[in-house]
C-alpha positions in Angstrom: 0.1 0.1 -0.2 2.8 2.7 0.8 4.6 2.1 -2.5 1.5 2.4 -4.3 0.5 5.7 -2.9 4.0 6.7 -2.9 3.9 6.3 -6.8 0.5 7.9 -7.3 1.4 10.8 -5.6 4.6 11.4 -7.7 2.4 11.1 -10.7 4.1 8.1 -11.7 1.2 5.9 -11.8 -2.5 6.9 -12.3 -5.3 5.8 -10.0 -6.5 2.7 -12.1 -3.0 1.7 -12.9 -1.9 1.7 -9.0 -4.6 -0.4 -8.1 -4.1 -2.5 -10.9 -0.5 -3.2 -10.4 -0.5 -3.8 -6.8 -3.8 -5.3 -6.7 -5.5 -3.3 -4.6 -9.6 -2.7 -4.7 -10.3 0.7 -5.8 -12.5 1.7 -2.6 -9.3 0.9 -0.3 -6.9 2.9 -2.2 -9.4 5.9 -2.4 -9.8 5.5 1.3 -6.1 5.6 2.0 -5.7 8.5 -0.2 -8.1 10.4 1.8 -6.5 9.5 4.9 -9.3 7.4 6.0 -7.3 4.3 7.0 -4.8 6.0 9.8 -5.7 3.1 12.1 -4.7 -0.3 11.8 -5.9 -3.4 13.4 -2.5 -3.4 15.4 0.1 -1.4 16.3 -0.1 2.6 16.5 -1.8 5.0 14.1 0.1 5.6 11.1 -0.4 9.3 10.3 3.4 9.4 8.4 4.4 6.7 6.0 7.1 4.5 6.5 9.7 6.6 4.0 8.7 9.8 5.9 8.7 8.6 9.5 12.3 7.3 8.6 13.3 10.6 6.9 11.8 12.1 10.3 13.9 10.1 12.5 17.2 10.6 10.9 16.3 14.4 10.6 16.3 14.3 14.6 19.2 12.3 15.1 21.3 14.8 12.9 20.0 17.9 14.5 20.7 16.4 17.7 24.1 15.6 16.9 24.6 19.3 16.4 23.4 20.1 20.1 19.3 20.8 19.2 17.0 19.9 21.4 13.1 19.7 20.9 10.4 20.6 23.2 7.1 18.4 22.9 5.4 21.4 21.0 8.6 21.6 18.4 8.5 18.1 17.9 4.8 18.1 17.2 5.0 21.1 14.6 7.9 19.1 13.1 6.0 16.2 12.5 3.1 18.6 10.9 5.7 20.0 8.3 7.0 16.6 7.5 3.4 15.7 6.7 2.9 18.9 4.7 6.2 18.4 3.2 5.2 14.8 1.9 1.9 15.8 0.9 0.4 13.1 3.4 -3.1 13.4 4.6 -3.1 14.2 8.5 -6.4 13.9 9.8 -5.1 13.6 13.2 -2.9 16.4 13.2 -4.4 20.0 14.1 -4.5 21.9 11.2 -5.0 25.4 13.0 -2.3 25.2 15.1 -0.1 23.3 12.6 1.2 20.4 14.9 0.8 16.6 15.2 -1.9 15.5 17.8 -1.2 14.2 21.3 -2.5 10.9 20.2 0.7 10.9 17.8 3.0 12.1 20.1 2.5 9.6 22.7 2.8 6.5 20.2 6.0 8.3 18.7 7.3 8.3 21.8 6.5 4.8 22.6 7.9 3.9 19.7 11.2 5.2 19.6 11.8 5.5 23.2 15.7 6.0 23.0 15.6 8.6 20.4 12.8 10.5 22.4 15.2 10.2 25.4 18.2 11.6 23.7 16.6 14.5 21.6 14.3 15.9 24.3 16.6 15.2 27.5 16.4 18.0 29.6 19.9 18.7 31.4 19.6 20.3 34.9 21.8 23.5 35.2 22.6 22.2 38.6 24.6 19.2 37.2 27.7 20.7 36.6 29.5 17.9 35.3 27.1 17.1 32.6 27.0 20.6 31.5 30.8 20.7 31.4 30.8 17.6 29.5 28.3 19.0 26.5 30.9 22.3 26.5 33.7 19.9 25.7 31.7 17.9 23.1 30.5 21.5 21.4 34.2 22.5 21.3 35.5 19.1 19.7 32.5 19.4 17.4 33.2 23.4 16.5 36.6 22.5 16.1 36.0 19.4 13.5 33.5 21.5 11.5 36.4 24.6 11.1 39.1 22.1 10.3 37.2 19.9 7.7 35.6 22.8 6.1 38.6 25.3 6.3 36.3 28.1 7.6 38.0 31.2 8.6 37.2 33.9 11.4 34.8 35.7 8.7 33.0 32.6 7.6 31.9 32.0 11.4 28.5 33.9 12.5 26.9 33.9 15.9 23.0 34.9 15.7 20.5 35.6 18.8 17.6 38.0 19.6 17.3 40.1 22.5 14.1 42.3 23.7 14.8 46.1 23.6 12.4 47.9 26.1 12.3 51.4 27.5 10.3 50.3 30.5 12.6 51.8 33.5 13.8 54.6 32.0 13.8 57.9 34.6 11.2 59.3 32.1 8.6 56.8 32.3 6.7 56.3 28.8 3.1 55.4 29.1 3.7 52.5 26.6 5.9 50.6 29.0 4.8 47.3 28.4 5.9 47.5 24.6 8.9 46.3 23.5 10.8 45.3 20.2 12.8 42.2 19.3 16.2 42.8 17.6 18.0 40.1 15.9 21.6 40.7 15.6 24.7 38.6 14.2 28.3 39.0 14.2 31.5 37.3 13.3 35.2 37.5 15.1 36.4 39.8 12.5 33.9 42.3 14.3 31.5 42.4 11.1 27.9 42.8 12.0 24.7 42.0 9.7 22.2 44.7 9.9 19.6 44.1 12.4 16.3 42.8 12.1 13.4 44.4 14.3 10.0 42.2 15.1 6.9 44.4 16.1 4.1 43.1 18.1 1.3 43.8 15.4 -0.2 42.2 12.4 1.5 44.2 9.6 4.7 46.5 8.9 4.2 50.0 7.3 6.8 52.4 6.3 6.1 54.6 9.7 7.9 52.0 11.7 11.1 52.1 9.3 11.9 55.6 9.6 15.6 56.5 10.6 16.4 52.6 11.3 20.0 51.5 10.9 20.8 51.3 7.5 19.5 48.0 5.8 17.6 46.9 8.7 15.4 43.9 8.0 11.8 44.2 9.5 8.8 41.7 10.6 5.7 41.3 12.7 4.1 38.5 15.0 1.2 38.5 17.5 3.5 38.8 20.6 6.5 40.2 19.1 8.7 37.5 19.4 10.6 35.6 16.4 8.7 32.5 14.8 9.9 30.0 12.4 8.6 32.1 9.4 10.5 35.2 10.6 13.6 33.4 11.5 13.5 32.1 7.4 13.1 35.6 6.5 16.1 36.6 8.6 18.2 33.8 7.1 17.1 35.2 3.5 18.6 38.4 5.0 21.7 36.7 5.8 22.3 35.1 2.8 22.1 38.7 1.2 24.3 40.7 3.2 27.0 37.9 3.3 26.9 37.6 -0.7 26.4 33.8 -0.3 25.6 31.7 -3.5 24.0 28.1 -3.7 26.5 25.7 -2.9 26.9 21.9 -1.8 29.9 22.9 0.1 30.2 24.2 3.5 30.9 27.9 3.2 29.7 29.5 6.6 28.9 28.4 10.2 26.2 29.8 11.9 26.0 29.5 15.6 22.7 29.8 17.4 20.5 29.0 20.4 18.9 26.1 19.0 16.9 25.3 21.7 14.2 28.2 20.7 11.0 27.3 19.0 11.8 29.5 15.9 14.8 27.2 15.0 12.6 24.3 14.2 11.8 25.6 10.8 12.3 22.7 8.2 12.1 25.5 5.5 15.1 27.2 7.3 17.0 24.2 7.6 16.5 23.4 3.8 17.5 26.9 2.9 20.4 26.7 5.0 21.5 23.4 3.2 21.2 24.9 -0.1 23.6 27.8 0.5 26.3 25.9 2.6 25.3 27.0 5.8 26.1 24.6 8.9 23.7 25.4 11.6 25.2 24.5 15.0 23.5 24.8 18.3 25.0 25.9 21.9 24.3 23.1 24.3 21.8 23.6 26.9 22.2 26.0 29.5 25.7 27.1 28.1 24.8 30.1 25.8 25.6 32.8 28.6 29.3 31.3 28.7 29.7 30.3 25.1 27.5 32.6 23.0 29.5 35.6 22.0 26.3 37.8 21.5 25.3 37.0 25.1 28.9 37.8 26.7 28.8 41.6 26.7 27.3 43.0 23.3 23.7 42.6 24.0 24.1 44.0 27.3 25.9 47.0 26.0 22.8 47.5 23.2 20.1 47.1 25.6 21.7 49.7 28.1 22.7 52.1 24.9 19.0 51.5 23.8 17.5 52.7 27.2 19.9 55.5 27.2 18.6 56.7 23.9 15.2 56.2 24.9 15.5 58.4 27.7 17.1 61.0 25.9 14.3 61.0 23.3 11.7 61.7 25.9 13.8 64.6 27.6 13.8 66.1 24.1 10.4 65.6 23.2 8.2 66.9 26.2 4.6 65.5 26.3 5.1 62.7 23.8 5.2 59.3 24.4 7.6 56.7 22.7 5.5 54.7 19.9 6.4 51.9 17.9 7.0 54.4 15.0 9.9 55.6 17.3 11.8 52.1 17.9 13.3 52.2 14.6 14.6 56.0 15.1 16.0 54.9 18.8 17.9 51.8 17.6 19.2 53.9 14.5 21.1 56.1 17.5 22.0 53.0 19.6 23.2 50.3 17.2 25.9 52.1 15.5 27.5 53.1 18.9 27.7 49.1 20.0 28.9 47.7 16.5 32.3 48.0 16.3 35.5 45.7 15.5 36.9 45.6 19.1 33.8 44.2 20.7 33.2 41.5 18.1 36.9 40.4 18.7 36.4 40.5 22.3 33.3 38.5 22.6 34.5 35.6 20.3 38.0 35.4 22.2 36.6 35.3 25.9 34.5 32.3 24.7 37.4 30.4 23.1 35.6 30.3 19.8 38.4 32.5 17.8 41.3 32.2 18.3 40.1 28.7 19.5 40.8 28.0 23.0 38.6 25.2 24.7 40.3 25.7 27.9 38.8 29.2 28.5 35.4 27.7 30.0 35.6 25.7 33.1 33.8 24.0 35.4 34.1 26.8 38.1 32.0 29.0 35.6 28.8 26.5 36.3 29.8 26.5 39.9 29.5 30.0 40.2 26.5 30.7 38.1 
């Protein structure tokens, strides 16, 4: 049955020909095409074909090897994306939320207990030895990638997002609950990708872009946070400003926090592969010591943004900071934070460039 469905969906066989070749009654084949036969008499519900499920498992194993971890929600969202990719009927999946159902999740967990425990394992930050072991594993993987693909400092970028807010300024704005998400990326040479701003709204118009840093990208979401779709948009932005072309060879290493939901986009992963971008995640509970942007850059950007917001309020008596002013404030703060020395320093103190895996020790986790 699976082979017949596969051939039919690839348009290699017609309906009647598939039924005749594989000796399947037409009503039975039609029910399977419509997804009405997801439950078998024995075993778990079959929402994914064997081919799709095998690809799904291999994908999870590959991502886990690069230190990505998956929450229950992320795993269910990925299963939905795989069903969509293979154009499989999935009546047991939630189309509104774009994720597999809980019934599928519990059965998948039962079928692949070892994979599940490895991929979704949450390491307690109090387990210092285990955290330090993951740090060593990360350094080994990182060094191997650099050597195998001959990547220099200009071919390594760290990407992450932070929330910029003016809520605790001395001159308090009425819109103190409003904030904006800013995505940044830098490399050890001190080069920065133009930022991306994500607003808490449904659409982005030109009024939100005034006086923003040059070549800033813009997006929006319901809660003002990055989403898988926005991460894909940022990745396209990144490819544009690094002048990458499609390649089967690894030509860029992108370091990120792979435990955020936005990094679970199949479309983004596919785009990265097409352009030779290797995505490597920082292990759980290690981003504060390993991630360059988290060491000093974001603190500098957040403080400078608040100072700029405070200056704006003092210069515009009686006015309040609105969303239309966020880009202008960032336009003042961002250029004052991005400079070569800061990029060099943040990569150096994490031991990522120049490569020094001995900089982060177990004492860091004891103090944290």
